[in-house]
C-alpha positions in Angstrom: -7.7 -6.4 24.3 -10.0 -9.0 22.7 -8.8 -11.7 20.4 -12.2 -12.6 19.1 -13.0 -13.3 15.5 -15.9 -11.4 13.8 -17.5 -12.9 10.8 -19.7 -11.0 8.2 -21.5 -13.4 5.9 -23.5 -12.1 3.0 -26.3 -13.9 1.2 -28.3 -13.2 -2.0 -31.4 -15.4 -2.4 -32.7 -16.6 -5.8 -36.0 -15.0 -6.8 -38.8 -16.4 -4.8 -36.5 -17.8 -2.1 -36.2 -14.7 0.1 -38.5 -16.0 2.9 -36.8 -19.4 2.9 -33.4 -17.7 3.3 -34.8 -15.7 6.2 -36.2 -18.8 7.8 -33.1 -20.9 7.4 -30.8 -18.1 8.8 -33.2 -17.5 11.7 -33.1 -21.3 12.4 -29.4 -21.0 12.9 -29.5 -18.5 15.7 -30.4 -20.7 18.7 -28.1 -23.6 17.9 -25.2 -21.3 17.0 -25.5 -19.2 20.2 -25.6 -22.5 22.2 -22.1 -23.4 21.0 -19.4 -22.8 23.6 -17.3 -20.6 21.3 -20.1 -18.4 19.9 -20.4 -14.9 21.4 -22.9 -13.4 19.0 -24.9 -14.5 16.0 -27.4 -12.1 14.4 -29.0 -12.1 10.9 -29.9 -8.8 9.3 -32.1 -8.0 6.3 -31.4 -5.3 3.8 -34.6 -3.1 3.9 -34.2 -2.0 0.3 -33.4 -5.5 -1.2 -35.4 -8.3 0.2 -33.1 -10.9 -1.4 -30.0 -9.7 0.5 -29.2 -10.8 4.1 -26.2 -10.6 6.3 -25.1 -12.4 9.4 -22.8 -10.8 11.9 -21.1 -13.4 14.1 -18.5 -13.3 16.9 -16.4 -16.2 17.9 -13.8 -16.7 20.6 -11.4 -18.1 18.1 -10.9 -19.5 14.6 -11.0 -23.0 16.1 -14.5 -22.3 17.5 -15.6 -21.2 14.1 -14.1 -24.2 12.4 -15.9 -26.4 14.9 -19.2 -24.6 14.0 -18.7 -25.4 10.4 -18.6 -29.2 11.3 -21.8 -29.3 13.2 -25.1 -30.7 11.9 -27.0 -27.4 11.9 -24.3 -25.8 9.8 -24.0 -28.7 7.3 -27.8 -28.7 6.9 -28.0 -25.0 6.2 -25.0 -25.2 3.8 -26.9 -27.8 1.7 -30.0 -25.6 1.7 -28.0 -22.5 0.7 -26.7 -24.4 -2.3 -30.3 -24.7 -3.5 -31.6 -21.2 -2.7 -28.8 -18.7 -3.2 -28.4 -16.8 -6.4 -24.6 -16.7 -5.9 -22.1 -18.2 -3.4 -22.3 -16.5 0.0 -19.4 -14.3 1.0 -17.5 -14.6 4.2 -15.3 -11.9 5.7 -13.1 -12.7 8.7 -12.3 -9.7 10.9 -10.0 -9.3 13.9 -9.5 -6.5 16.3 -7.0 -3.8 15.6 -4.4 -3.6 18.3 -4.5 -0.4 20.3 
C-alpha cells in the first residue's frame, strides 16, 4: 500500500493570460520533478475552456509537498499566479484508500 499524497491544483487565467498560465505551469515541470519527494507533476489543459488548467502531482509525503512550497521556483510561480489568475487557485489533497 502506498502512502503517497496526490494533489490536484486548478487554475483559471484572466482573459488574455491563458498562454502565460500555460508557460508558467510548464516551467514548473522540470524543477518539480527534480525534487527528491516528487513522484509526478503534470499540467493538463481543458480543451473546451482555454482559461482552465489543472496540475496533477504526486508526492512521497506532506513534508515533501511543504518543502516544494518553500523553494524558489514555487515562490516565483506563486507571485506570477497572483497577477494572472482570475480567482485563487484550488488545491485538493488526496490520499490512498486503504484496501
